[in-house]
C-alpha positions in Angstrom: -9.6 18.2 10.5 -11.5 18.5 13.4 -12.7 14.7 15.0 -16.2 15.9 15.4 -16.6 15.7 11.5 -16.6 12.0 12.2 -19.5 12.0 14.6 -22.4 12.7 12.3 -24.1 10.8 9.6 -23.5 13.3 6.7 -25.8 13.4 3.4 -23.1 11.5 1.3 -23.0 8.6 3.6 -26.7 8.0 3.0 -26.3 8.4 -0.5 -23.3 5.8 -0.5 -25.3 3.3 1.7 -28.2 3.5 -1.0 -25.9 2.3 -3.6 -24.4 -0.4 -1.5 -27.7 -1.5 -0.8 -28.7 -1.5 -4.5 -25.5 -3.6 -5.1 -26.2 -5.8 -2.0 -26.5 -9.1 -3.8 -23.0 -8.6 -5.3 -21.5 -8.0 -1.9 -21.3 -11.5 0.0 -17.4 -12.7 0.3 -16.4 -9.4 -1.2 -13.5 -7.6 0.7 -14.6 -4.0 1.5 -12.6 -1.3 3.2 -14.4 2.0 4.3 -12.1 5.1 4.6 -12.7 7.9 6.5 -15.3 6.1 7.9 -16.7 8.1 10.8 -19.9 6.7 11.8 -19.7 3.8 9.2 -23.0 3.8 7.6 -21.8 2.6 4.1 -19.6 -0.1 5.6 -21.9 -1.2 8.2 -24.5 -1.6 5.4 -21.9 -3.5 3.3 -21.4 -5.8 6.5 -25.0 -6.4 7.0 -25.1 -7.7 3.4 -22.6 -10.2 3.9 -19.4 -8.4 3.0 -16.1 -8.8 4.9 -15.8 -5.3 5.9 -12.7 -3.5 7.7 -13.5 0.1 8.8 -10.8 2.8 8.6 -10.4 6.3 10.0 -7.3 8.3 10.7 -4.9 7.1 13.1 -4.6 10.5 14.4 -8.4 10.6 15.4 -8.9 8.2 18.1 -12.4 9.4 18.8 -13.2 8.6 15.2 -11.9 5.2 15.5 -14.1 4.6 18.7 -17.3 5.8 16.7 -16.6 3.0 14.2 -16.3 0.6 17.0 -19.4 2.1 18.6 -21.2 1.6 15.2 -20.4 -1.9 14.8 -21.4 -2.7 18.3 -24.7 -1.0 17.9 -25.4 -2.9 14.7 -24.4 -6.2 16.1 -21.0 -6.5 14.1 -18.5 -6.8 16.9 -16.0 -8.6 14.8 -15.7 -6.2 12.1 -12.2 -4.9 12.3 -11.4 -0.9 12.9 -7.9 0.0 11.7 -6.2 3.4 11.9 -5.3 4.4 8.4 -4.0 8.0 7.6 -4.5 9.1 4.0 -1.0 9.4 2.2 0.9 7.5 4.7 2.3 4.1 4.0 1.6 2.5 7.4 2.4 -1.1 8.4 -1.4 -1.6 8.7 -2.0 -0.5 5.0 0.9 -2.7 3.9 -0.4 -5.4 5.7 -3.9 -5.4 4.2 -5.0 -8.4 2.2 -6.1 -7.2 -1.5 -9.5 -5.2 -1.2 -12.2 -5.8 -3.7 -14.1 -2.6 -3.1 -13.1 0.7 -1.1 -15.8 2.8 0.1 -15.5 6.7 0.9 -18.4 9.0 1.5 -17.5 13.0 1.4 -13.9 12.3 1.6 -12.9 14.8 -1.0 -14.1 17.7 1.2 -11.0 19.6 1.4 -8.5 19.9 -1.9 -5.3 20.0 0.3 -6.2 16.0 0.9 -7.2 14.9 -2.4 -3.7 13.7 -3.5 -3.3 11.8 -0.2 -6.5 10.0 -0.7 -5.8 9.2 -4.3 -2.5 8.0 -3.1 -4.0 5.7 -0.9 -6.4 4.4 -3.1 -3.9 4.1 -6.0 -1.7 2.0 -3.4 -4.8 -0.4 -2.8 -5.9 -0.8 -6.2 -2.5 -1.8 -7.2 -2.9 -4.9 -4.8 -5.9 -5.7 -6.8 -6.2 -4.2 -10.4 -10.0 -5.2 -10.7 -10.8 -3.3 -7.4 -12.8 -0.2 -7.3 -13.4 2.7 -5.1 -16.9 3.7 -4.7 -17.2 7.4 -3.4 -19.9 10.0 -3.1 -19.2 13.6 -2.6 -20.8 16.9 -2.1 -20.3 19.7 -4.6 -19.0 22.7 -2.6 -17.0 24.6 -5.2 -17.1 24.2 -9.1 -13.3 24.9 -9.2 -12.4 21.6 -7.2 -11.5 18.7 -9.3 -9.4 15.3 -9.0 -9.2 15.0 -12.9 -5.4 16.1 -13.0 -4.7 13.6 -10.0 -6.4 10.8 -11.5 -4.3 11.3 -14.8 -1.2 11.5 -12.6 -1.9 8.5 -10.8 -3.3 6.4 -13.7 -6.8 6.3 -12.8 -10.0 7.0 -14.1 -13.7 7.7 -12.8 -17.1 6.8 -13.9 -19.8 9.1 -12.9 -22.8 7.0 -11.5 -26.1 8.9 -11.9 -28.0 9.0 -8.5 -31.5 8.0 -10.3 -29.9 4.7 -11.4 -30.1 3.8 -7.8 -32.8 5.6 -6.5 -30.8 8.3 -4.7 -31.9 11.3 -6.5 -34.6 12.2 -3.8 -34.5 14.7 -1.3 -35.3 12.2 1.4 -33.8 8.6 1.6 -34.7 5.7 3.9 -37.2 8.0 5.9 -34.3 10.3 6.5 -34.3 13.9 5.9 -30.9 13.3 4.4 -29.4 14.0 2.0 -31.8 17.1 1.8 -31.2 19.6 -0.7 -27.4 19.1 -1.2 -25.6 18.5 -4.4 -24.4 15.1 -4.1 -22.5 13.4 -6.9 -21.2 9.7 -7.0 -18.3 7.9 -9.1 -16.5 4.8 -9.1 -12.7 5.3 -9.6 -10.5 2.1 -10.9 -7.1 1.9 -12.4 -6.8 3.1 -16.0 -6.1 0.4 -18.5 -2.7 0.9 -20.1 -2.3 0.5 -23.6 -2.8 -2.9 -25.1 -4.6 -4.4 -22.2 
């Protein structure tokens, strides 16, 4: 992955930030981790709404980690931790994380070769807190791409969230030309309940 991808505010980030804002009253005191954060718009919004936020991007992309730190400084959030986490890799940083309530990920499902690594990481985090949720937005790039089989494999489920339910079904959000005419979807991923629970 080219580190330049983490230098832009992508349409999915605006939509996810809108969802975070729509749920701002539930965020104070929640532990939130943004994965693949890049410029960190959803995580910054969550932090400004009172959540205890940790921003993360690949440990292999120091430029993206610096972008996360810069976003925090520009938004007067100097104490928000920034962590190098690489999807699919169980690192000491991942192991040391306290249970997370909400995981944020905007447009992390952009390359099918990464889908299982992403979901492996999400599963690990959800296992630490079975009530946690992964809030994610993605741009539809191919009708052939799906994570359903991987969700089943990792004992997770997804719930589709209609964009109109939080006012994100418009061509322009927050006085921005984003998300534009892209096809953006949102879902919440959580652990599937085992039988008898």
